[in-house]
Phi, psi and omega in degrees: 000130183258134180242169179290330182294320180294323176295320177295319178295323177295318176297318178296320178294322179294317178297318179297318179296318178298316179297317185290316188262343184246323187260312187297322179297340181271350181276136179299153184297322182296325178290317178298317180295315179296317178298319178294320179294319179294320178294322177295315179298318179294321178294318178295317180297316180297317180297315181294321181292329181274331185243019180297322180297319179295321178293321180290328186266003179295144192257330187290330176287328180296326179292328179285337184299326182288340180264358187298318181293323179290323177295319179295318178297317179298318179295320179295319178297315179298318179294321178296316179296317179296322178296319179295315182297311184278342183267320188239337181280160181273102178240172180294335179294326178293323177297317177297319180294321179294319178296319179295318178297318179295320179295320179294317179295318181292323177294321177296318178296318181297314181296316182293324178291323178292320178296319179296316179297317181294317181292325177293317179297317180293322179291327176291324180294316182285336180278337182281167181279172183291337182288339180280343183283144177289157179289139178292144180275135180295138183236131177266148179287135180271344179245144179291154180290153185250129180270100186286327183296324179289328177294318180297318179295320180294319180294319179295321180294318180294323179292322179293321178292326180290320181284337184283000000 
């Protein structure tokens, strides 16, 4: 048995297919994004205007409202106690913090002493005469020398052949 509703659904599916496969791919992305944002804003506004009374009259959130101040006081007390425990009492975390501080201080001393030694050595080298410096060690080239003039001639010849 065929009804009018199934024909209407078939027509609606055909229109959706035409929009999806023929028209929408040709629309720029910025237009699609703007249209989607406007449709979302309109949908939220429509939903809120129709169901605002239901949101205002919901009951389970109203019951929590009377306990909000007590929950806030409890959270402040817990945070204060945690600050006291981790800040002033002797816990293993304080030992870890002391070890980390000592490691940072010793690393800083080591780096600063090495920098001082290197800068003192370099200033002594530049202050001394040339006779105090060691003789430079002869170094052989590890790469063969490159003949640049032959490369230029080859490049010019290739460019002339390309343009011809």
